[in-house]
N, C-alpha and C positions, 0 to 999 in steps of 0.2 A: 503494500500500499504506500502510495506517496504521500507526502506533505508539503505544504507550500508554505513559506517565510517570505516575508518582507525584510529587504537590505536595507537597512537606515543608516544615515551618519550623523553625527551631531555637529551642530554649527551653533556658534557663541551670539547671543543677542547683544546688543549695545548695552543694555542694562546690564548684564551680568550674565543671565540667565542662557538656557540650552535649548534649541528647539531640535526637531528631528525631522531629516528629508528623506523622502524614499528613493533610493537609486538603481534598485533591482530587485529580483525576485528570485529566492532558492527555492529547489526542490529537494526532499531525502525521499529515495526510492532504493529500497533491496539494500541498504547500507552505504550507499553511493548518494553524494550532494552534487547538484548541479547549480552554477550559479549563472545567473544573466545579469548583465548589468546594461542598465538604459543610460547610465551617467558614471562616470568614474569619480571615487573619492579624492577631496582635495587634501594635501597635507596639512597638517597643523601648524603650530609654531616649534613645534620639536621636530618638525620634518614626518610624524607619523602620519600613517592613513588608518583611521579607525572606523569600522564599520560593524553593526550588529545586525543580529538575525530577532525579527518580532513575529510572534503570531500576527496574521493579517488583521486589520480593523471590518468589523462588518461594514456591509456599503453604507448604511446610515448613520456609522458613527461619526461623531463629533465632538472634540475634546471641549468646546463651550457649551455643551448640551443641547444644540440647535442643529436641526437636519439641514443638510448641503442645501437642499430645496428651499428652505427659508431663508438662508443666507443668500442665494440668487434671486430669490423674489426681493428680497432688502436692496440689493444692490442694484435691482432693475427699477425700482419705485424710486431709487436716490437719483437714478439717471435720469428718468423722466421730469423729476422734479428741478434737476439741476438744468435741463434742457431751457433755453431762450427762446420765447416766442419768435418765431420767425418774421411776423410783421415788425417785430421791434427793431431789425437790424437797418441800421441807415444804409445800407449798399446793396 
């Protein structure tokens, strides 16, 4: 039986925290592991490339407790609200 994991790399935030970026997928199958990279890790300040394997999140998981669809809807409504009325453009 094969199992899938996400390949994640840590990145430092400006405030000193850490966030994780998915750069690929790993599959374990019959004692063998296959790594498929969509991007390559960038070395940290010490010259090391660090990557961790995590269980994949469910499709609707969102660390802020909101669904991805809700985030998209919010972004869409903000962009509509920010649009300038075409009649008010002077040229």
